[in-house]
ZAKOL-871761 format. One record per residue (C-alpha): z, y, x negated; residue in one letter. Coordinates in steps of 0.1 Angstrom, whole numbers, plus 5000, padded with zeros to 4 digits. Example, Ala and Ser with C-alpha at 12.3 -4.5 7.8 and 13.67 -1.06 7.14 Angstrom:
BEGIN
<rec <5078, 4955, 4877>, 'A'>
<rec <5071, 4989, 4863>, 'S'>
This chain:
BEGIN
<rec <5018, 5052, 4923>, 'M'>
<rec <5000, 5015, 4938>, 'A'>
<rec <5025, 5000, 4952>, 'V'>
<rec <5037, 5000, 4981>, 'C'>
<rec <5082, 5013, 4987>, 'Y'>
<rec <5086, 4993, 5007>, 'I'>
<rec <5067, 4956, 5013>, 'C'>
<rec <5061, 4959, 4974>, 'G'>
<rec <5017, 4954, 4982>, 'R'>
<rec <5001, 4965, 4950>, 'K'>
<rec <4964, 4963, 4935>, 'T'>
<rec <4952, 4922, 4934>, 'V'>
<rec <4922, 4917, 4908>, 'T'>
<rec <4898, 4892, 4911>, 'G'>
<rec <4866, 4886, 4912>, 'H'>
<rec <4830, 4902, 4937>, 'K'>
<rec <4816, 4868, 4942>, 'V'>
<rec <4772, 4872, 4950>, 'S'>
<rec <4756, 4852, 4965>, 'H'>
<rec <4741, 4834, 4936>, 'S'>
<rec <4773, 4826, 4930>, 'N'>
<rec <4776, 4854, 4896>, 'K'>
<rec <4808, 4871, 4891>, 'K'>
<rec <4823, 4906, 4883>, 'A'>
<rec <4859, 4918, 4884>, 'K'>
<rec <4867, 4944, 4916>, 'R'>
<rec <4904, 4956, 4929>, 'T'>
<rec <4914, 4950, 4960>, 'W'>
<rec <4942, 4989, 4972>, 'R'>
<rec <4967, 4985, 4996>, 'P'>
<rec <4961, 5020, 5021>, 'N'>
<rec <4991, 5042, 5005>, 'L'>
<rec <5000, 5069, 5019>, 'Q'>
<rec <5030, 5094, 5013>, 'R'>
<rec <5055, 5101, 5040>, 'V'>
<rec <5085, 5119, 5043>, 'K'>
<rec <5110, 5089, 5052>, 'A'>
<rec <5148, 5091, 5061>, 'D'>
<rec <5161, 5068, 5037>, 'L'>
<rec <5200, 5065, 5038>, 'N'>
<rec <5201, 5099, 5056>, 'G'>
<rec <5182, 5120, 5032>, 'T'>
<rec <5142, 5129, 5032>, 'V'>
<rec <5120, 5120, 5005>, 'R'>
<rec <5081, 5111, 5004>, 'R'>
<rec <5074, 5085, 4992>, 'I'>
<rec <5044, 5053, 4988>, 'W'>
<rec <5040, 5031, 5017>, 'V'>
<rec <5008, 5008, 5030>, 'C'>
<rec <4995, 5016, 5059>, 'T'>
<rec <5009, 4985, 5077>, 'R'>
<rec <5044, 4988, 5069>, 'C'>
<rec <5034, 5029, 5091>, 'L'>
<rec <5020, 5006, 5120>, 'K'>
<rec <5042, 4980, 5121>, 'A'>
<rec <5076, 5010, 5122>, 'G'>
<rec <5092, 4995, 5092>, 'K'>
<rec <5096, 5035, 5082>, 'V'>
<rec <5115, 5062, 5101>, 'K'>
<rec <5093, 5093, 5090>, 'R'>
<rec <5110, 5120, 5087>, 'A'>
<rec <5096, 5156, 5109>, 'L'>
């Protein structure tokens, strides 16, 4: 589920670093929204990140 259908953005892992430089694992998840999109004339529900929605890369279905 955690992948954008348009650009492929997905969960990224790394470290949470404290002031004392102590490290703990954490994840960054993309802001995905489930939208009805018009894909080649067919309406499908897809997971799309908000960057793609804001950039207009998705044609929303009514």
